[in-house]
C-alpha positions as CSV (number, residue, x, y, z in Angstrom):
1,X,4.3,-22.3,34.0
2,X,3.9,-24.2,30.8
3,X,0.3,-22.8,30.2
4,X,1.8,-19.3,30.8
5,X,4.7,-19.9,27.8
6,X,2.0,-21.5,25.5
7,X,-0.2,-18.1,25.8
8,X,2.9,-15.8,25.4
9,X,3.9,-18.0,22.2
10,X,0.4,-17.7,20.8
11,X,0.3,-13.9,21.2
12,X,3.8,-13.5,19.5
13,X,2.4,-15.8,16.6
14,X,-0.5,-13.5,16.1
15,X,1.5,-10.4,16.1
16,X,3.9,-11.9,13.7
17,X,1.2,-13.1,11.4
18,X,-0.3,-9.8,11.3
19,X,3.0,-8.2,10.4
20,X,3.3,-10.5,7.6
21,X,-0.2,-9.9,6.4
22,X,0.4,-6.1,6.3
23,X,3.7,-6.6,4.7
24,X,2.3,-8.7,1.8
25,X,-0.5,-6.2,1.6
26,X,2.1,-3.4,1.1
27,X,4.1,-5.4,-1.1
28,X,1.3,-6.3,-3.4
29,X,0.3,-2.8,-3.7
30,X,3.6,-1.7,-4.5
31,X,4.0,-4.3,-7.1
32,X,0.7,-3.6,-8.8
33,X,1.1,0.3,-8.6
34,X,4.3,0.0,-10.5
35,X,7.3,2.4,-10.9
36,X,4.8,5.4,-12.2
37,X,2.8,5.2,-9.2
38,X,5.6,5.1,-6.7
39,X,7.5,7.9,-8.5
40,X,4.3,9.9,-8.7
41,X,3.7,10.0,-5.0
42,X,7.4,10.6,-4.2
43,X,8.0,13.4,-6.9
44,X,4.7,14.9,-6.0
45,X,5.5,15.1,-2.3
46,X,9.0,16.5,-3.0
47,X,7.3,19.1,-5.5
48,X,4.5,20.1,-2.8
49,X,7.2,20.4,-0.3
50,X,9.5,22.8,-2.4
51,X,6.5,24.9,-3.3
52,X,6.0,23.7,-7.0
53,X,2.1,22.9,-6.3
54,X,1.0,22.9,-9.9
55,X,3.8,20.3,-11.0
56,X,3.2,18.5,-7.7
57,X,-0.5,18.1,-8.9
58,X,0.5,16.7,-12.2
59,X,2.7,14.0,-10.4
60,X,0.0,13.1,-7.8
61,X,-2.5,12.8,-10.6
62,X,-0.3,9.9,-12.1
63,X,-0.3,8.3,-8.6
64,X,-4.1,8.7,-8.5
65,X,-4.7,7.3,-11.9
66,X,-2.7,4.1,-11.1
67,X,-4.7,3.6,-8.0
68,X,-7.9,4.2,-9.9
69,X,-6.9,1.5,-12.5
70,X,-6.0,-0.9,-9.6
71,X,-9.3,0.0,-7.9
72,X,-11.5,-0.4,-10.9
73,X,-9.8,-3.7,-12.0
74,X,-10.5,-5.1,-8.4
75,X,-14.3,-3.8,-8.5
76,X,-14.7,-5.4,-11.9
77,X,-13.4,-8.8,-10.7
78,X,-15.8,-8.7,-7.6
79,X,-18.7,-8.1,-9.8
80,X,-17.9,-10.8,-12.3
81,X,-17.8,-13.4,-9.6
């Protein structure tokens, strides 16, 4: 009986640690992306749904640019190691 509880507890701990890891990854992405990136994707999606596809392209371009800056910085850090 005690062994079964221990196995269940270990499974719960693994699930919680996976959720924490996902949360911290998303949180760090939001912090690094900044207000411009988050606003760009929200505004771009809203404009796309309402039919303003050209303006949505500009807004999503801001979002893509912010993510490219993040990716470029990350790759440069990896190459300098």
